[in-house]
C-alpha positions, 0 to 999 in steps of 0.5 A: 557416438561421433559421425564416423562415416561422415568423417571417413567420407570427408577424408576420402574427398580430401584424399582425391584432392591431395593424398592424405598424410600418414597420420591422416590415413591412420585417423581414417583407419581408426574411424573405419575400425569404429564403424566396423565394430558397430556395423560391418556392412556400413564399414564395408560399403564405405571402403568399397566407395573409397576403392571405387573413387581411387581405383582409376588413380591407383595401379591395379597390378598388386598396387606396386607389390610384386615378387621383385619389390616385396622385400622393400614393402613396409608392413602395414599397421594394425589399423590398416590390417583391420580395414583390409580385413573388412575389405577382404570380407566384402570381396568374398561376399561380392564373389559369392554374388557373382560380382567378380570385377567388383571383388577384384577392385575391393581386393586391390584396395585390400592389397594396398593396405595389407601388402604382406597378407598372402590370403588376399593375393591368393583370393585375388589370383583365384578370381583372376583365374575365373575371369581368364586373367591368367598372367595376372593370376600368375603374378599374384601366385608368385607374390604368395610364393614369396610371402609364404605362410600358406598352410595348403601349399598343394592348393597353391601348386595346383593353381599355378599348374592350372594357370600354366596349363591355360597359358600353354605351358603343359610341361611346367604345369605337369611338373607343378602338379607332380609337386602337389601330388607329392604333398597330397598323394591321396587327393583325388582332385589333384590326381584328376587334374594331373590325369587331364594334363597328361591326357593333353600331353597324350600320355594316355597310360599315365593319364589313365593311371591317375584317373583310375586312382582319382576315382578310387579315392572318391573323386567320382565326378563327371569330369573324371569319367569324361576324361577317362572315357576319352582316353579309353577311346584313344586306346581302342577300348570302346566298351570301357569308353562308353561305360565311362561316358554314360556315367559322365552323362548321368552325373552331368546330363548337359555336358557338350564334351561328354556328348561329343565324345560319346557320339564319336565312340558310338560312331566308331562301333557302328551305333549310328543312330545313337551317334546322331542323337548325341551329336544333336543333343550337343548341338542344342547346347553349343554350336558344333564345330566342323569336325562334329558336323562332318561325323554326324553327316557321315553317320547319316550316310552310313545309316542309309548304307547299312541294312535295317538289321545292321548286318549287311549293306544296302547294295541298292544305295551303294551301287548308286553312290559315287565310289570316290564319295562312298569310299570313306564311308565304307572304310568307316563301316569296315572299321566299326565292324572290325571292332565288333568282331565281324571279320567275315562281314568286313572282308566279304560284305564291305571290302570284296563286295564293293570294287573300288577303283585304284584312284580312291584314296581309301583303297590302301586302308581297306586292303590293310584292314582286309589283311588284318581281318583275314588273320583274325579269321584264321585265328578263330578257325584255328581255335575252333578246330583245336576244341575237343 
């Protein structure tokens, strides 16, 4: 056997000085093919070295291939196809090993050799999404659309939807995901992603329907339960929200979003110790934002305002507090007690027992809540009087 690797290396050196002629490129591809037959790793390494050497001198945006000029791009010959296949395999291994930039560089070379192979552009788009190059991913997905021949059309639509969502094009993302779901209506992952987009668009009921269906079809992931828990919270269903968020935490114990959402919900229902615990767990994983820090601080204050049994106010603490500062905390406490059905406690203990000056911003909110609680109490009294 001849020294095929030496021949390839010599031709690569010559290519750096002056671009190889078509017949010379064909000879190089033949030598690579012979190397590939004898040792795939040696062939792949040679192609990677060639890619690295020529990368700076060659455009990295589809190597001139895009949806506009695709029709005029000539088809690759069989030798180029073999070399591109070797590069594609090498890129896959690099991706598995976490070498994403290296995988992209190799796929750039493969796309130059095989400009009408949709799987190369689809793989490159997927990696670009991982490295947050969303515009680049969208360009490659446009090429995939032009080339056609992809068996899993729903997956391409899903990727296009996710890229558009990341770029802020939520309505277009929803349209594309709708098309994907039409192709695979029982795909739980697609329904989960569509539910997430609808949640971003504040279509709470539509999102809830999609996430219920996703779970029914077997997509019981932490993400599904976390998003659904957040939606239940937005709809005022705190008990269902806690159930879903507890399941999300069980499936993925160190998810910051899950812990933060659950802390919000626990604070809403008056479980201030639980809220503080979840806020602290989340803070160990990621620096909290200003809103989370304020809610945790409020939970700490409310723990001091409420008596140890959680049923009455610690009036000694409240009396010493500045009405301007304590009003928001009292309103939060009143809302939490209202959600737990403690209507009399809201009216008698929280609102009427603490006279606040009219200048306090939360007086209007408390007055409205007081009215709602009195109506609830009237309903309870009426229902109890009608019992035999």
